N, C-alpha and C positions, 0 to 999 in steps of 0.2 A: 681437619677436625677429627676424622676417624683415626688417623695415625697418632694424634696426640692422646686420644683416649686409650688406645691399645698400649702406647708407650707407658702411660701412667699405671695401667693395670699390670703390665709386665714388671715394672719397678716394684710394685707391691708383691708380686710373686717371688721376685728375687729376695725381698726382705723375709718372706715366709720361709724360703729355703735356707736362708742364713740362720734364722731362728732354729730350724730343724737341725742344722749342723752344729751350732754353738750353744743353743739354749738361751741366748741373750737377745734382747730387743723385742720381746713379745708385746710390750706396752705400745711401742711405736706402730707395730703391725695392727693391733686392735684399733688404734686411732685412725690409721690409714684406711682400714676397712669400714670405718664409720660406725663400729659397734658401740663405741662410747656414747654416741649421740642418739642411739635408737631407743625408743620407748618400748621395752619388752614386757610382756605380760607374765612371763615365767620368772618367778623369784629364783628358781634353781639356776637358770641360765645367767641371770644377773650376778648371782653369787659366784658362779664359775668364772665369769669374765673378771670380776673384781679380784678373785684369788689368783688368776693368771697374771694380772697386772701387778699385783703385790708380790709375786714370786712364791706364793704359798703352794699352788698347784703346779707341778712340773708339766712341761709340754710333751705330749705323746704323739704317736703316729695318727691316731684318730683325730686329734685337734688340728694337726697340720693338714690332713686330707680335707677336713671340713673348711679350713681357711682357703685352700686352693679351690674348693668347690664354690665358695662365695665369689672368688675372682672370676671363675668361669661364668657364673650367673650374672655378674655385673657386665661382662662382655656382651652377653646376649641381650641384656636389658638395654644397654646403650646402642647396640646395633638396631634394636627395635625402634628406639626413639629416633634414631637417625634415618629410619625408613630403609635400612639396608636389607631387611628381611621382607621377602615378597608377602604381601598381604598383612604386614605388621600393623598398618593403620587400622584396618578393620578389626584385627584381633585386639588391639589396645582399646578400640572403641567399645567392643563387647565387654572387656574387663571393666571399663569405666562405668558402664550402665548396667552391669550384671546385678540382678535382684537377689541372687542366692549363690551359695558356694558351688553347687554343681555347675552353674553356668560359667563360673570362673575357670573351673577345671577344663571345661570344654574349650574355652577360648585359648587357654594355654596349649591345649593339644593342637588347635588350629595353627597357632604361632609356630609350634614345633614342626608341623608339616610344611609350613612355609619356609622354614630354614633349610635351603637346598644345598648348602655346602656339603661336600663329601665328608665321610667320617674321618676324623683325625685321631691323634693319640688321646685327646680328651674324651672323644666319643667312645674309644675302645675301653678307656678306664670305666666309664659309666656302664658300658655293656658288660664288663667283667663283674661289676657289682650286682647286675640284674640277671645274669645268665641262669641262676638257679630257678628263676620264674619262667624262663622261656628256653626252648631247645637251643643248645649251643651250636654256634656256627663259626667256622674258622675265619680269621681276619681276612685272609686273602682268598680262600676258596669260595667264600660267599659272593665274591665278585667275579668269579671265573667266566660268567656269561656276559659280563659288561665289556663290550668291544674296546673302548678306550683303554681299559686296564691291560689289554694285551700288549700295548706299546708303552705303557707307563701309567703311573697313578693319575687319576682324574682330580686329585686334590690340587686345585689351582690356586696360585698366589695372585691375588687380584691387585695388589699394590706393592710398590717397592719404595723404601725410604732412600732418597738421594741427597747427598751433601750439596749445599748451594754452590760451593766452589767448583764442583764437577759440572754442574749445570752452566756456570759462568764460562767454563772452558768450551763446552759444546756451543754456546751462543757465540763465543769468540771465533771458533772454527767455522761456523756457518757464515759469519761476517766475512772471513777471509775467502770463503768459497764464493760468495757473491762478488767480492772485489776481483778475484781472479777470473771469474766468468765475464765480468764487464771488460777486463783487459783483453781477453781473447775475442770477445764480440766486436770490440772497437778496433782491434789491431788489423783484422782482415788478412789478406794474403800478401800485403806489401811489406810486412816485417816478419819473415820466417824465423829469424833468430829470437825475436821477442815472443813469437807464437810458441816455439819449442820450450823456451824458458817458462812461459805461463803454464804450459801443459805439465811440465815437471812439478811446478808448484801446486797445480791442481791435484795431481796424483798424491803428493805429499799430504795435502790438507785432507783429502778423502781418506787416506790411510789412518791419519791421526783421529779423524772423526769416527771412523769405524772402531778404533781401539777404545775411545771414550764411551761409545754407545754400548760396546760389549761389557765394559766395566760397570756401566749403570745397571745392567741385567744381573749383576752379582748379588746374591742374597746370603746373609750369614746363616749357618746351620742352626744357630740359636733359635731361629723361627720354628723349627720342628723339634729341636732337642728339648726346649723348655717344657712343653706339655708332657714329655716322656716321664717327668718326675711323678706326676699324678698317676699315670698309668702304672708305673712300677710299684708305687706305694699301695695303690688299691689292690693290685694283684697279690702282693706279699701279705697284706692283711687278710685277703680272702682265703688264702691257702695256709695261713698260719706260719709264715716264715719271717725271720728277722733278716734284714739286709741293709747295707749302706749302698746308695746309688751315687756313683761318681760320673761326672761329665767333664771331658777334656776336649779342648780344641773346638768349642762351639762358636768361636769367633771366625773360623775358617769360612770364607765366602765363596760360593759356587754359583754357576749359572742357575737361574730360576727353574729351568726345566729339569735340571738334575735334582734340585732340592725337592721339587714337587713329586718326583718319582721315587724318592727315598723313604717317604713317610711310612707307607704300608709295609715294605720289607723290614724296616727297623722295628715296627710294632710287633711283627711276628717273631723276630729274633729275640726281642726282649721278653716276650711272653714265654718262649721256650727256655730262655736262660733262668727266669724266675721259677718256672714250674718244674722243668726237667733238670736244669743244671745244678741248682742249689739243693743241698740236703735240708731237711727240717732241723730245728735246733737240737733234737735228740741225736739225730744222725751225725751232725757236725761235732757234737760233743764226744760221741763214740769214736769218731775219726781223729780226735785230738785237735780239732779246730775250735775257733771261737764260735759261739752260738749265732752270731750275726755274720752273714755272708756278705760278699761284695760283688756288685754288678757294675761294670764300667762301660760307658759309651764314650768312645773317643774318635777324633778325626784329625787327620794331618795330611799334608801335601808333600810329595816327593817327586821332583822333576815335573813331568807332564801328566802325572796321575794323582788322584785324590784317594785316600783310604779312610774308610769308616769301619770301626770295629766294635763288636759287642762281645765282652769277655766276662767270665765269672770264675770264682775260685771254688767251685763246687766239686762234684764227683768226677767230672770229666767223662770222656767217651771211651767205652771198652772196645778195642779193636776186635777182640775175639768174638764178642757177641754180635758186633756189626757184620763181620765176615760170615758168621754162621747164619745170620738172618738173610744176608745177600745170597748165599748159596741156596737157602731154602726157597727164596723167591725167584731163583734162576737168573739173578743179576750178575753173579760172579761165575767165573770159569773154575771148576774144581781142580783142573790140572795146572792152573797158573799160580805162581807165587807172587803175592801182592806186597807192596811196601805199605807201611803204616799210613802214609799220606794218601795212597790210593784207596785204602780200605775206608778211611774217614769220609772220602768223597761219596761213598754209597749213601750216606745220610741224606744227600741232596737229591736222590732219585725219587721219582713220583711214587707216592704211597708207601714209602719206606718208613718204618717206625720200630724202635726197640722198646717202647714204653710198656711197662708191665700192666698198666691200667690206663683206661681212657678217662680223662678229666674234662670238666667244662671250661678249662683254660687252654689246654693244648693236649697233644698226644693222640690225635685222632688219625694219624697216619697221612695227613695231607698238609699242604702248605709250603714245605721247604722247596719243592720243585717250582711252586709259584713264585717264591722269592728269587730263585735262580733265573727263571724265565723273565721276570720283571727287570732284573739287573742286566741280563744279557741282551734282551731285545730292546728295551727302552734306552739303556745307557751304554751298551756294548762293553759291560764290565764283567768281572769274574768274582766268584765267592770261594774263598779258601778256608780251611779249617786247621787249627792247631789245637792239640789236646794232650794232656798228660793225665793218665788215670789216677784219680784221687786228688788231683790238684786243680782241675778246672779245664775250661775250653774257651776258645776264642774263634769267632766267625768274623772274617775280614772281607769287606767289599772293596774291590779296587776298580776305579773308574778312570778311563782315559779322558783328559780334559780337552783334547783336540777334537772331540766329537761335537759337531755344530748342532745348533737347534734346527727345528723344522722350518722356522721362518727367520728371515734376516739375510745378511750377506754371507754367502758360503762359497767355497771352492767347488767347482762342478765340471763335469765333462759335457760338452755339447755334441750330440750325435744325430744322425739322420736315419729314419726308418720309413720306408714307403713314401718317400718324398716329403715327409714332415720332419720337423726339428723337435728334438726332445732333450731334456736336461737330466743328467744323473749326478746327484751329489757325490762328491769325492770321498765323503766320510765312509761310504760303504764299499768303495772300489779297492780291490787288491792289485789288479794289473789288467792290462789290455793284451789280448792274445789273438793271433790270426791262425785259426785252426786249419789243419789239413784234412782232406777227405777221409783218410785212414784213421784220423783221431776220433771221428764221430761214429758211435754205435747206436743202432736202434734196437730197443728192447722189445720183447714179445707183447708187452702191454701198450706199446705205442710211444713210450717215453724215449728220450734220446740222452746219451751221455757223451761227454767229450774228454779226451785225455789231454790235460794241460801239464806238460813236463813231468809225466809220470803220475800225476794226481787226477783221479776221476771225479768229474763234476757233472751235475745235471745240466743239460742244455735247455735253456728257455728262449724260445724264439719270440722276441718282443712283437714282431709283426703279427704272428698268429694270435697272441694274447689280446692285442688291440684291434684285431680283425682288419689288418691292413695288408696290402699286397707289396711285398718287398721288391725293391728295384734291382737287387742283386740276387740271382738264382744260384750262382756258383759260390758254395760255402767257403771256398779257399780265397775268395775276394772279399768276403765279409769279415767282420771283426767281432770278437767275443769279449765282453766286459765281465771279468771275474769279480763277483761281489761276495762279501761275507756279512752274515747277519747272525750274531751269536756264534754257535759252533758250526753253523751250516754255511757251505759255500756253493755257489751256483754260477754258471756262465750265461750271461744274457747276450743273445746274438742280435747285432744291429747291422745296418748296411755300411755305416761309416762313422768313425769318431772324428769329428771336425777339429776340435781344439779343447783346451782346458782354460777356464777363465772364472773370474768371480761373477756371481749373479745374485740378484736380489730376489729371494723367494717370498711370496706372499700367498696367503690362503684365499680360497674362493669366497665370494660374498654370498653365495647361495650354497646349500648343502649338496654339492655335486656327488660326494661319496655316498649319500643316501639314495640318490636317484640312479646312478650308474655304478655297477660293480666293477670298477676299473682301478688299477693301482696307480692313481695319480695323486700326488701330494699337494699340488697347487700350481701357481703360475711363477715362472722365472723370468725376470726382466733383465735383458742383456744390453740395453741401450738402444741398439738399432732395431731390435725386434724382441718379441716375447715368445715363450715356448712353455709347454707343459712339463712339469717336473715329475719324473718317475719315482714312485715309492717302492724301493727295492724290498723293504720288509714286507709290505702288503703283497707284492708280486710273489715272493717266495711262499708266503702263507697261503695264498690262493693255489699255488702250484702243489703244495703239500696236501691241501684239502682235496684237490682233484685226484691226487694219487690215492688218498684214503677212500674216496667215493668209488674209484675204479676197482680198487681191491675188494670192497664190499660187494659191488655188483657182480664181480667175477665169481665170488663165493656163492652168491645166490643163483 
């Protein structure tokens, strides 16, 4: 029911965007929104709708934005009717029995508080329209204290639309799995040839089932790209700029965890493109450009990586100004000669901004580093910049698609520490190294480093972090698992790496992370036994926080 309603409203949104692009079909949109059937008390509004349907009044940006706003209101209305908003029943009951207008306003506020979904592009657009009434807050910096955002966006996708033929294939594979299991159970040890053949068939069925389940998790980028239309249009109207917003490749399907993590970084990049990237109509005219600029949001896949790009045909980035600002802030070495590509990367540093004035849309000198951290930590991706002064700029996010989700079937290393077995997801692992005693150096502050083939890494003893007693005291008999999280590499010391295999990772049914401050991701099921899954990202974060605390305490 919910999916059908959302699909209908999304179809109407597509019609509205087609009207914006072509100027045709406005009558069908008005009918689809139900405006033709409404009894309106305003003669002016009725006349406007009639003139739009007759083609007398042209469609402008304000009308398109209003229509998209109606679609958003319809979504929330149907969610409330379906009981999908917490407390919506009480809120609707108050509205129904409200004796006066103030009571209605209060009930609407209660319903808004009950709506606990995280901010999306639609919420950002509404925020952009109301920022003049409240202090401006950056899209990403506002959530810097929210722990889930450190690893990725908390914007969760609660449902996925799946084709029935794909579900049929999953059911068929489950049936084959049951038949193969029955053959193995009934064969016993009397027929080893049949047992071996059944095991091979079992492995084949499990592999195909895993592929189908992974495919079911794929979500089209359209799910987050569609609301960006309203965001961009609202921002352009707010700051008085004309633009055409183009979306390409929104049919590209990625894992739901990737799509969830992309929403907030894209919102911030689009806000910067509209506010900083594009010139105002007078500036574009003076530069010999058309008064209307272009902002393009595109996505494509190449090999084992996905690319999402936000580009504009505005003023571009000035390398000289960026380098001067980087030298002023101490980010650049005055004796080093930088390439243009290296200079542009300074824009991604924390607190870096070349904006001449701070606006309530962007330009507060924060946020780009949050974009980079969200992409690197949550998705192990990179952000690159291409720009030509006077012609525009493009920010490209590249994401490796072989990065597994935190839950599901993943490749992992099984290791032992202090007599206990632990699992380390292979997505974070660079290599396994057996350090020599001379490779390990203890620093004055108590930290240890290890030299891995000429590269120095921080040495993290897993036994110490988990308060265990290692079984191997001789470091030359232990093994170091070199992991990478973003740009940071560290070597995690364990007693022994037993093997590499696929495991099923599942989260805890109780909030363990809130009770114990340990870097554990969840449980890993290996068939014959279970083991705790090490969260390398959290471990490194705790390690860096400990370094910061020690540095502060030494200063005091």
